[in-house]
N, CA, C, O and the ligand as a Tripos MOL2 file, in Angstrom:
@<TRIPOS>MOLECULE
protein
  245   243    62     0     0
PROTEIN
NO_CHARGES

@<TRIPOS>ATOM
      1 N         165.4660   87.0560  200.5210 N.3       1 MET1
      2 CA        164.1470   87.6620  200.6920 C.3       1 MET1
      3 C         163.1770   87.1110  199.6410 C.2       1 MET1
      4 O         163.5560   86.8770  198.4930 O.2       1 MET1
      5 N         161.9780   86.9170  200.0340 N.am      2 GLU2
      6 CA        160.9370   86.4820  199.1020 C.3       2 GLU2
      7 C         160.4520   87.6820  198.3090 C.2       2 GLU2
      8 O         159.9000   88.6250  198.8770 O.2       2 GLU2
      9 N         160.6590   87.6490  196.9790 N.am      3 VAL3
     10 CA        160.2270   88.7900  196.1720 C.3       3 VAL3
     11 C         158.8480   88.5810  195.5610 C.2       3 VAL3
     12 O         158.2200   89.5300  195.0920 O.2       3 VAL3
     13 N         158.3830   87.3520  195.5670 N.am      4 GLU4
     14 CA        157.0440   87.1070  195.0380 C.3       4 GLU4
     15 C         156.0570   87.0860  196.1970 C.2       4 GLU4
     16 O         156.1020   86.2010  197.0510 O.2       4 GLU4
     17 N         155.1800   88.0570  196.2140 N.am      5 VAL5
     18 CA        154.1980   88.1440  197.2870 C.3       5 VAL5
     19 C         152.7970   88.1510  196.6760 C.2       5 VAL5
     20 O         152.6080   88.5810  195.5370 O.2       5 VAL5
     21 N         151.8390   87.6810  197.4280 N.am      6 SER6
     22 CA        150.4780   87.7020  196.9170 C.3       6 SER6
     23 C         149.7720   88.9550  197.4140 C.2       6 SER6
     24 O         149.8790   89.3350  198.5800 O.2       6 SER6
     25 N         149.0530   89.5780  196.5020 N.am      7 ALA7
     26 CA        148.3020   90.7900  196.8190 C.3       7 ALA7
     27 C         146.8490   90.5460  196.4560 C.2       7 ALA7
     28 O         146.5460   89.8290  195.5020 O.2       7 ALA7
     29 N         145.9490   91.1510  197.2300 N.am      8 ARG8
     30 CA        144.5270   90.9800  196.9690 C.3       8 ARG8
     31 C         144.0480   92.0660  196.0190 C.2       8 ARG8
     32 O         144.1900   93.2540  196.3080 O.2       8 ARG8
     33 N         143.4870   91.6670  194.8950 N.am      9 ILE9
     34 CA        142.9690   92.6480  193.9470 C.3       9 ILE9
     35 C         141.4890   92.3930  193.7080 C.2       9 ILE9
     36 O         140.9550   91.3330  194.0340 O.2       9 ILE9
     37 N         140.8430   93.4030  193.1270 N.am     10 GLN10
     38 CA        139.4280   93.2890  192.8330 C.3      10 GLN10
     39 C         139.2280   93.3670  191.3290 C.2      10 GLN10
     40 O         139.7290   94.2820  190.6760 O.2      10 GLN10
     41 N         138.5060   92.4230  190.7900 N.am     11 CYS11
     42 CA        138.2210   92.4040  189.3600 C.3      11 CYS11
     43 C         137.3630   93.6120  188.9880 C.2      11 CYS11
     44 O         136.3410   93.8630  189.6260 O.2      11 CYS11
     45 N         137.7780   94.3790  187.9370 N.am     12 PRO12
     46 CA        136.9850   95.5510  187.5320 C.3      12 PRO12
     47 C         135.6970   95.1730  186.8020 C.2      12 PRO12
     48 O         134.8540   96.0360  186.5560 O.2      12 PRO12
     49 N         135.5360   93.9230  186.4600 N.am     13 PHE13
     50 CA        134.3460   93.4970  185.7140 C.3      13 PHE13
     51 C         133.2850   92.9050  186.6290 C.2      13 PHE13
     52 O         132.1290   93.3280  186.5900 O.2      13 PHE13
     53 N         133.6620   91.9340  187.4480 N.am     14 CYS14
     54 CA        132.6500   91.2590  188.2610 C.3      14 CYS14
     55 C         132.7310   91.6510  189.7280 C.2      14 CYS14
     56 O         131.8440   91.3070  190.5090 O.2      14 CYS14
     57 N         133.7930   92.3740  190.1160 N.am     15 GLY15
     58 CA        133.8850   92.8530  191.4850 C.3      15 GLY15
     59 C         134.3940   91.8470  192.4920 C.2      15 GLY15
     60 O         134.5110   92.1630  193.6760 O.2      15 GLY15
     61 N         134.6970   90.6500  192.0490 N.am     16 GLN16
     62 CA        135.2050   89.6370  192.9710 C.3      16 GLN16
     63 C         136.6600   89.9390  193.3310 C.2      16 GLN16
     64 O         137.4240   90.4520  192.5130 O.2      16 GLN16
     65 N         137.0190   89.6170  194.5480 N.am     17 ARG17
     66 CA        138.3980   89.7970  194.9850 C.3      17 ARG17
     67 C         139.1140   88.4480  194.9420 C.2      17 ARG17
     68 O         138.5400   87.4140  195.2830 O.2      17 ARG17
     69 N         140.3660   88.4810  194.5210 N.am     18 PHE18
     70 CA        141.1700   87.2660  194.5490 C.3      18 PHE18
     71 C         142.6370   87.6500  194.7180 C.2      18 PHE18
     72 O         143.0060   88.8170  194.5820 O.2      18 PHE18
     73 N         143.4530   86.6650  195.0120 N.am     19 ASP19
     74 CA        144.8660   86.9160  195.2640 C.3      19 ASP19
     75 C         145.6720   86.7840  193.9840 C.2      19 ASP19
     76 O         145.4490   85.8780  193.1810 O.2      19 ASP19
     77 N         146.6020   87.6940  193.8100 N.am     20 LEU20
     78 CA        147.4730   87.7150  192.6520 C.3      20 LEU20
     79 C         148.9110   87.7210  193.1540 C.2      20 LEU20
     80 O         149.2520   88.4720  194.0680 O.2      20 LEU20
     81 N         149.7550   86.8810  192.5560 N.am     21 VAL21
     82 CA        151.1630   86.8630  192.9400 C.3      21 VAL21
     83 C         151.9180   87.9060  192.1260 C.2      21 VAL21
     84 O         151.8590   87.9000  190.8970 O.2      21 VAL21
     85 N         152.6300   88.8050  192.8140 N.am     22 VAL22
     86 CA        153.3590   89.8950  192.1710 C.3      22 VAL22
     87 C         154.8460   89.7240  192.4560 C.2      22 VAL22
     88 O         155.2560   89.4610  193.5870 O.2      22 VAL22
     89 N         155.6390   89.8790  191.4030 N.am     23 ASP23
     90 CA        157.0990   89.8710  191.5470 C.3      23 ASP23
     91 C         157.5410   91.2750  191.9520 C.2      23 ASP23
     92 O         157.5400   92.1870  191.1260 O.2      23 ASP23
     93 N         157.9140   91.4520  193.2090 N.am     24 THR24
     94 CA        158.2110   92.7930  193.7240 C.3      24 THR24
     95 C         159.6460   93.2370  193.4510 C.2      24 THR24
     96 O         160.0700   94.2780  193.9520 O.2      24 THR24
     97 N         160.3940   92.4740  192.6720 N.am     25 SER25
     98 CA        161.7590   92.9040  192.3530 C.3      25 SER25
     99 C         161.7500   94.0660  191.3620 C.2      25 SER25
    100 O         162.7590   94.7550  191.2140 O.2      25 SER25
    101 N         160.6150   94.2940  190.6760 N.am     26 ALA26
    102 CA        160.4730   95.4640  189.8030 C.3      26 ALA26
    103 C         159.6840   96.5290  190.5510 C.2      26 ALA26
    104 O         158.6050   96.2560  191.0780 O.2      26 ALA26
    105 N         160.2250   97.7440  190.5950 N.am     27 ARG27
    106 CA        159.6170   98.7910  191.4230 C.3      27 ARG27
    107 C         158.2580   99.2240  190.8860 C.2      27 ARG27
    108 O         157.3080   99.4050  191.6480 O.2      27 ARG27
    109 N         158.1750   99.3870  189.5750 N.am     28 SER28
    110 CA        156.9180   99.8020  188.9770 C.3      28 SER28
    111 C         156.6990   98.9600  187.7300 C.2      28 SER28
    112 O         157.5800   98.8660  186.8750 O.2      28 SER28
    113 N         155.5460   98.3590  187.6280 N.am     29 GLN29
    114 CA        155.3280   97.4500  186.5130 C.3      29 GLN29
    115 C         153.8590   97.4280  186.1260 C.2      29 GLN29
    116 O         152.9710   97.6720  186.9420 O.2      29 GLN29
    117 N         153.6340   97.1280  184.8520 N.am     30 ARG30
    118 CA        152.2830   96.9700  184.3460 C.3      30 ARG30
    119 C         152.2240   95.6320  183.6370 C.2      30 ARG30
    120 O         153.0930   95.3140  182.8260 O.2      30 ARG30
    121 N         151.2120   94.8560  183.9380 N.am     31 PHE31
    122 CA        151.1050   93.5560  183.2980 C.3      31 PHE31
    123 C         149.6370   93.1900  183.1550 C.2      31 PHE31
    124 O         148.7580   93.8000  183.7630 O.2      31 PHE31
    125 N         149.4020   92.1870  182.3410 N.am     32 SER32
    126 CA        148.0430   91.7260  182.1210 C.3      32 SER32
    127 C         147.7990   90.4580  182.9190 C.2      32 SER32
    128 O         148.6840   89.6200  183.0890 O.2      32 SER32
    129 N         146.5720   90.3450  183.4010 N.am     33 THR33
    130 CA        146.1730   89.1290  184.0850 C.3      33 THR33
    131 C         144.7200   88.8870  183.7220 C.2      33 THR33
    132 O         144.1290   89.6570  182.9640 O.2      33 THR33
    133 N         144.1500   87.8420  184.2480 N.am     34 GLU34
    134 CA        142.7230   87.6630  184.0230 C.3      34 GLU34
    135 C         142.0620   87.2230  185.3140 C.2      34 GLU34
    136 O         142.6700   86.5910  186.1780 O.2      34 GLU34
    137 N         140.7940   87.5830  185.4070 N.am     35 CYS35
    138 CA        140.0440   87.3000  186.6220 C.3      35 CYS35
    139 C         139.8810   85.7930  186.8010 C.2      35 CYS35
    140 O         139.5680   85.0720  185.8540 O.2      35 CYS35
    141 N         140.0980   85.3330  188.0260 N.am     36 GLU36
    142 CA        139.9380   83.9140  188.3140 C.3      36 GLU36
    143 C         138.4720   83.4980  188.2750 C.2      36 GLU36
    144 O         138.1650   82.3180  188.1060 O.2      36 GLU36
    145 N         137.5760   84.4530  188.4270 N.am     37 ILE37
    146 CA        136.1550   84.1150  188.5400 C.3      37 ILE37
    147 C         135.4490   84.2610  187.1900 C.2      37 ILE37
    148 O         134.7910   83.3230  186.7420 O.2      37 ILE37
    149 N         135.5740   85.4380  186.5240 N.am     38 CYS38
    150 CA        134.8520   85.6430  185.2690 C.3      38 CYS38
    151 C         135.7620   85.5320  184.0420 C.2      38 CYS38
    152 O         135.2780   85.5830  182.9110 O.2      38 CYS38
    153 N         137.0770   85.3790  184.2550 N.am     39 CYS39
    154 CA        138.0540   85.1500  183.1770 C.3      39 CYS39
    155 C         138.2280   86.3320  182.2310 C.2      39 CYS39
    156 O         138.8000   86.1680  181.1530 O.2      39 CYS39
    157 N         137.7510   87.5180  182.6010 N.am     40 HIS40
    158 CA        138.0140   88.7060  181.8080 C.3      40 HIS40
    159 C         139.4840   89.1020  181.9700 C.2      40 HIS40
    160 O         139.9890   89.1280  183.0920 O.2      40 HIS40
    161 N         140.1710   89.4070  180.8810 N.am     41 PRO41
    162 CA        141.5290   89.9350  181.0240 C.3      41 PRO41
    163 C         141.5030   91.4100  181.4070 C.2      41 PRO41
    164 O         140.6100   92.1490  180.9930 O.2      41 PRO41
    165 N         142.4690   91.8270  182.1860 N.am     42 PHE42
    166 CA        142.6100   93.2550  182.5020 C.3      42 PHE42
    167 C         144.0540   93.5320  182.8940 C.2      42 PHE42
    168 O         144.8230   92.6110  183.1690 O.2      42 PHE42
    169 N         144.4150   94.8230  182.9150 N.am     43 ASP43
    170 CA        145.7710   95.2310  183.2360 C.3      43 ASP43
    171 C         145.8830   95.6160  184.7060 C.2      43 ASP43
    172 O         144.9420   96.1200  185.3200 O.2      43 ASP43
    173 N         147.0580   95.3610  185.2390 N.am     44 VAL44
    174 CA        147.3490   95.7020  186.6210 C.3      44 VAL44
    175 C         148.6270   96.5360  186.6370 C.2      44 VAL44
    176 O         149.6050   96.1850  185.9770 O.2      44 VAL44
    177 N         148.6240   97.6390  187.3870 N.am     45 VAL45
    178 CA        149.8310   98.4170  187.6190 C.3      45 VAL45
    179 C         150.1910   98.2750  189.0830 C.2      45 VAL45
    180 O         149.3830   98.5620  189.9660 O.2      45 VAL45
    181 N         151.4160   97.8290  189.3330 N.am     46 ALA46
    182 CA        151.8650   97.5980  190.7020 C.3      46 ALA46
    183 C         153.0940   98.4380  191.0020 C.2      46 ALA46
    184 O         154.0550   98.4450  190.2320 O.2      46 ALA46
    185 N         153.0600   99.1430  192.1190 N.am     47 ASP47
    186 CA        154.2410   99.8140  192.6500 C.3      47 ASP47
    187 C         154.7400   98.9890  193.8110 C.2      47 ASP47
    188 O         153.9800   98.6630  194.7240 O.2      47 ASP47
    189 N         156.0130   98.6510  193.7810 N.am     48 CYS48
    190 CA        156.5430   97.6970  194.7510 C.3      48 CYS48
    191 C         157.8290   98.1840  195.3860 C.2      48 CYS48
    192 O         158.5650   98.9960  194.8260 O.2      48 CYS48
    193 N         158.0740   97.6540  196.5890 N.am     49 GLU49
    194 CA        159.4040   97.6520  197.1650 C.3      49 GLU49
    195 C         159.7440   96.1870  197.3260 C.2      49 GLU49
    196 O         158.8360   95.3640  197.4390 O.2      49 GLU49
    197 N         161.0170   95.8310  197.3400 N.am     50 PRO50
    198 CA        161.3610   94.4150  197.4180 C.3      50 PRO50
    199 C         160.6710   93.7210  198.5970 C.2      50 PRO50
    200 O         160.9090   94.0610  199.7550 O.2      50 PRO50
    201 N         159.8270   92.7580  198.2890 N.am     51 GLY51
    202 CA        159.1210   92.0110  199.3230 C.3      51 GLY51
    203 C         157.7790   92.5850  199.7140 C.2      51 GLY51
    204 O         157.0910   92.0240  200.5660 O.2      51 GLY51
    205 N         157.3880   93.7170  199.0940 N.am     52 GLU52
    206 CA        156.1320   94.3440  199.5010 C.3      52 GLU52
    207 C         155.4710   95.0430  198.3150 C.2      52 GLU52
    208 O         156.1390   95.7220  197.5350 O.2      52 GLU52
    209 N         154.1700   94.8740  198.1880 N.am     53 VAL53
    210 CA        153.4130   95.6110  197.1900 C.3      53 VAL53
    211 C         152.8930   96.8850  197.8530 C.2      53 VAL53
    212 O         152.1190   96.8290  198.8090 O.2      53 VAL53
    213 N         153.3290   98.0350  197.3320 N.am     54 VAL54
    214 CA        152.9650   99.3160  197.9430 C.3      54 VAL54
    215 C         151.6020   99.7770  197.4510 C.2      54 VAL54
    216 O         150.7660  100.2220  198.2370 O.2      54 VAL54
    217 N         151.3810   99.6670  196.1320 N.am     55 ALA55
    218 CA        150.1060  100.1140  195.5640 C.3      55 ALA55
    219 C         149.7740   99.2550  194.3680 C.2      55 ALA55
    220 O         150.6510   98.7640  193.6570 O.2      55 ALA55
    221 N         148.4820   99.0880  194.1670 N.am     56 LEU56
    222 CA        148.0280   98.2330  193.0860 C.3      56 LEU56
    223 C         146.7900   98.8720  192.4770 C.2      56 LEU56
    224 O         145.8470   99.2250  193.1850 O.2      56 LEU56
    225 N         146.8040   99.0160  191.1450 N.am     57 GLU57
    226 CA        145.6200   99.5580  190.4680 C.3      57 GLU57
    227 C         145.2470   98.6540  189.3220 C.2      57 GLU57
    228 O         146.1130   98.0430  188.6950 O.2      57 GLU57
    229 N         143.9710   98.5670  189.0480 N.am     58 VAL58
    230 CA        143.5090   97.7400  187.9340 C.3      58 VAL58
    231 C         142.8930   98.6410  186.8610 C.2      58 VAL58
    232 O         142.2810   99.6660  187.1610 O.2      58 VAL58
    233 N         143.0700   98.2350  185.6170 N.am     59 TYR59
    234 CA        142.5460   98.9800  184.4660 C.3      59 TYR59
    235 C         141.7160   98.0430  183.6080 C.2      59 TYR59
    236 O         142.1570   96.9500  183.2540 O.2      59 TYR59
    237 N         140.5260   98.4770  183.2830 N.am     60 SER60
    238 CA        139.5860   97.6020  182.5930 C.3      60 SER60
    239 C         139.3750   98.0040  181.1490 C.2      60 SER60
    240 O         138.3840   97.6040  180.5380 O.2      60 SER60
    241 N         140.2870   98.7900  180.5880 N.am     61 GLU61
    242 CA        140.1150   99.2770  179.2220 C.3      61 GLU61
    243 C         140.0490   98.1190  178.2440 C.2      61 GLU61
    244 O         139.9050   98.3350  177.0410 O.2      61 GLU61
    245 ZN        135.9030   88.9940  187.3020 Zn       62 ZN62
@<TRIPOS>BOND
     1     1     2 1
     2     2     3 1
     3     3     4 2
     4     3     5 am
     5     5     6 1
     6     6     7 1
     7     7     8 2
     8     7     9 am
     9     9    10 1
    10    10    11 1
    11    11    12 2
    12    11    13 am
    13    13    14 1
    14    14    15 1
    15    15    16 2
    16    15    17 am
    17    17    18 1
    18    18    19 1
    19    19    20 2
    20    19    21 am
    21    21    22 1
    22    22    23 1
    23    23    24 2
    24    23    25 am
    25    25    26 1
    26    26    27 1
    27    27    28 2
    28    27    29 am
    29    29    30 1
    30    30    31 1
    31    31    32 2
    32    31    33 am
    33    33    34 1
    34    34    35 1
    35    35    36 2
    36    35    37 am
    37    37    38 1
    38    38    39 1
    39    39    40 2
    40    39    41 am
    41    41    42 1
    42    42    43 1
    43    43    44 2
    44    43    45 am
    45    45    46 1
    46    46    47 1
    47    47    48 2
    48    47    49 am
    49    49    50 1
    50    50    51 1
    51    51    52 2
    52    51    53 am
    53    53    54 1
    54    54    55 1
    55    55    56 2
    56    55    57 am
    57    57    58 1
    58    58    59 1
    59    59    60 2
    60    59    61 am
    61    61    62 1
    62    62    63 1
    63    63    64 2
    64    63    65 am
    65    65    66 1
    66    66    67 1
    67    67    68 2
    68    67    69 am
    69    69    70 1
    70    70    71 1
    71    71    72 2
    72    71    73 am
    73    73    74 1
    74    74    75 1
    75    75    76 2
    76    75    77 am
    77    77    78 1
    78    78    79 1
    79    79    80 2
    80    79    81 am
    81    81    82 1
    82    82    83 1
    83    83    84 2
    84    83    85 am
    85    85    86 1
    86    86    87 1
    87    87    88 2
    88    87    89 am
    89    89    90 1
    90    90    91 1
    91    91    92 2
    92    91    93 am
    93    93    94 1
    94    94    95 1
    95    95    96 2
    96    95    97 am
    97    97    98 1
    98    98    99 1
    99    99   100 2
   100    99   101 am
   101   101   102 1
   102   102   103 1
   103   103   104 2
   104   103   105 am
   105   105   106 1
   106   106   107 1
   107   107   108 2
   108   107   109 am
   109   109   110 1
   110   110   111 1
   111   111   112 2
   112   111   113 am
   113   113   114 1
   114   114   115 1
   115   115   116 2
   116   115   117 am
   117   117   118 1
   118   118   119 1
   119   119   120 2
   120   119   121 am
   121   121   122 1
   122   122   123 1
   123   123   124 2
   124   123   125 am
   125   125   126 1
   126   126   127 1
   127   127   128 2
   128   127   129 am
   129   129   130 1
   130   130   131 1
   131   131   132 2
   132   131   133 am
   133   133   134 1
   134   134   135 1
   135   135   136 2
   136   135   137 am
   137   137   138 1
   138   138   139 1
   139   139   140 2
   140   139   141 am
   141   141   142 1
   142   142   143 1
   143   143   144 2
   144   143   145 am
   145   145   146 1
   146   146   147 1
   147   147   148 2
   148   147   149 am
   149   149   150 1
   150   150   151 1
   151   151   152 2
   152   151   153 am
   153   153   154 1
   154   154   155 1
   155   155   156 2
   156   155   157 am
   157   157   158 1
   158   158   159 1
   159   159   160 2
   160   159   161 am
   161   161   162 1
   162   162   163 1
   163   163   164 2
   164   163   165 am
   165   165   166 1
   166   166   167 1
   167   167   168 2
   168   167   169 am
   169   169   170 1
   170   170   171 1
   171   171   172 2
   172   171   173 am
   173   173   174 1
   174   174   175 1
   175   175   176 2
   176   175   177 am
   177   177   178 1
   178   178   179 1
   179   179   180 2
   180   179   181 am
   181   181   182 1
   182   182   183 1
   183   183   184 2
   184   183   185 am
   185   185   186 1
   186   186   187 1
   187   187   188 2
   188   187   189 am
   189   189   190 1
   190   190   191 1
   191   191   192 2
   192   191   193 am
   193   193   194 1
   194   194   195 1
   195   195   196 2
   196   195   197 am
   197   197   198 1
   198   198   199 1
   199   199   200 2
   200   199   201 am
   201   201   202 1
   202   202   203 1
   203   203   204 2
   204   203   205 am
   205   205   206 1
   206   206   207 1
   207   207   208 2
   208   207   209 am
   209   209   210 1
   210   210   211 1
   211   211   212 2
   212   211   213 am
   213   213   214 1
   214   214   215 1
   215   215   216 2
   216   215   217 am
   217   217   218 1
   218   218   219 1
   219   219   220 2
   220   219   221 am
   221   221   222 1
   222   222   223 1
   223   223   224 2
   224   223   225 am
   225   225   226 1
   226   226   227 1
   227   227   228 2
   228   227   229 am
   229   229   230 1
   230   230   231 1
   231   231   232 2
   232   231   233 am
   233   233   234 1
   234   234   235 1
   235   235   236 2
   236   235   237 am
   237   237   238 1
   238   238   239 1
   239   239   240 2
   240   239   241 am
   241   241   242 1
   242   242   243 1
   243   243   244 2
@<TRIPOS>SUBSTRUCTURE
     1 MET1         2 RESIDUE 1 A MET
     2 GLU2         6 RESIDUE 1 A GLU
     3 VAL3        10 RESIDUE 1 A VAL
     4 GLU4        14 RESIDUE 1 A GLU
     5 VAL5        18 RESIDUE 1 A VAL
     6 SER6        22 RESIDUE 1 A SER
     7 ALA7        26 RESIDUE 1 A ALA
     8 ARG8        30 RESIDUE 1 A ARG
     9 ILE9        34 RESIDUE 1 A ILE
    10 GLN10       38 RESIDUE 1 A GLN
    11 CYS11       42 RESIDUE 1 A CYS
    12 PRO12       46 RESIDUE 1 A PRO
    13 PHE13       50 RESIDUE 1 A PHE
    14 CYS14       54 RESIDUE 1 A CYS
    15 GLY15       58 RESIDUE 1 A GLY
    16 GLN16       62 RESIDUE 1 A GLN
    17 ARG17       66 RESIDUE 1 A ARG
    18 PHE18       70 RESIDUE 1 A PHE
    19 ASP19       74 RESIDUE 1 A ASP
    20 LEU20       78 RESIDUE 1 A LEU
    21 VAL21       82 RESIDUE 1 A VAL
    22 VAL22       86 RESIDUE 1 A VAL
    23 ASP23       90 RESIDUE 1 A ASP
    24 THR24       94 RESIDUE 1 A THR
    25 SER25       98 RESIDUE 1 A SER
    26 ALA26      102 RESIDUE 1 A ALA
    27 ARG27      106 RESIDUE 1 A ARG
    28 SER28      110 RESIDUE 1 A SER
    29 GLN29      114 RESIDUE 1 A GLN
    30 ARG30      118 RESIDUE 1 A ARG
    31 PHE31      122 RESIDUE 1 A PHE
    32 SER32      126 RESIDUE 1 A SER
    33 THR33      130 RESIDUE 1 A THR
    34 GLU34      134 RESIDUE 1 A GLU
    35 CYS35      138 RESIDUE 1 A CYS
    36 GLU36      142 RESIDUE 1 A GLU
    37 ILE37      146 RESIDUE 1 A ILE
    38 CYS38      150 RESIDUE 1 A CYS
    39 CYS39      154 RESIDUE 1 A CYS
    40 HIS40      158 RESIDUE 1 A HIS
    41 PRO41      162 RESIDUE 1 A PRO
    42 PHE42      166 RESIDUE 1 A PHE
    43 ASP43      170 RESIDUE 1 A ASP
    44 VAL44      174 RESIDUE 1 A VAL
    45 VAL45      178 RESIDUE 1 A VAL
    46 ALA46      182 RESIDUE 1 A ALA
    47 ASP47      186 RESIDUE 1 A ASP
    48 CYS48      190 RESIDUE 1 A CYS
    49 GLU49      194 RESIDUE 1 A GLU
    50 PRO50      198 RESIDUE 1 A PRO
    51 GLY51      202 RESIDUE 1 A GLY
    52 GLU52      206 RESIDUE 1 A GLU
    53 VAL53      210 RESIDUE 1 A VAL
    54 VAL54      214 RESIDUE 1 A VAL
    55 ALA55      218 RESIDUE 1 A ALA
    56 LEU56      222 RESIDUE 1 A LEU
    57 GLU57      226 RESIDUE 1 A GLU
    58 VAL58      230 RESIDUE 1 A VAL
    59 TYR59      234 RESIDUE 1 A TYR
    60 SER60      238 RESIDUE 1 A SER
    61 GLU61      242 RESIDUE 1 A GLU
    62 ZN62       245 GROUP 0 **** ****
């Protein structure tokens, strides 16, 4: 099974949407990424089932 899936997220700073690859082998995870458009770093919390991203939230703290 493919555990790395791409999910569409929205940057909390500039509002642009882009695709992020998430490793769904971890059920609940928090990691940092940065916007592809404005390059601001931010945190992402992903709830996953193997092969599927169930929920995704972004934090701009
Ligand atoms: Zn951005």
